[in-house]
N, C-alpha and C positions, 0 to 999 in steps of 0.2 A: 646432372650433378651438381651439388651445392656446395662452390669452393670455399664460402664462410666454415661452413660446421668443418671442412678440413684442415683451414687456417688459424681457427680457436682464436687466443686473445691477438691483439695487436701492442706493438710495440714504438713510441714514436721516432725511437734512436736505436742503433745497432748497441750502442755501451748499455742501456738497460736491458737489452733481450738477452747479451752475454751475461750479464748477471743470474740467469736462470735456464740456459740449457745443458741439457744433461745430457752424458753419453747415449749415443744410439740416435740424437736430433741435430739438427740442423737451420742454422736462422735464416730465411729467406726474405726476400722481396721483391715486389715487380716494379717499383717506382724509386727507388733508394731513400724514400719519404718514412714508409711505415715496413716495418720489423715483423715477422711471425715467426713460432718454434713449430716445427712439426718432426716425423718421423722422418731417418733417412731414406727407408722405403718409398713414405709418400713423395716425398720429393723426388726420388729416381721416376717414378714409375707413373706419378698422375703433374707434380706441378713443374716439372724441368719440360716437359712439352706445351705447358701453356706461360712459357717465356717468363719464368720466377726463375732468379737467380739466386745462387745461394750465398752467404757471406761468408 
């Protein structure tokens, strides 16, 4: 599985990611330094199992 295709665009901080998040999406992070916007079902089914956290 190619995680980088699932994650898409990365954001350097949470505040910037919040500007672009849409309904049905969630902001996730693995290291609290880089943030990504993904669909909620992608987070629930894949990323949460890989220790990504929703912010």
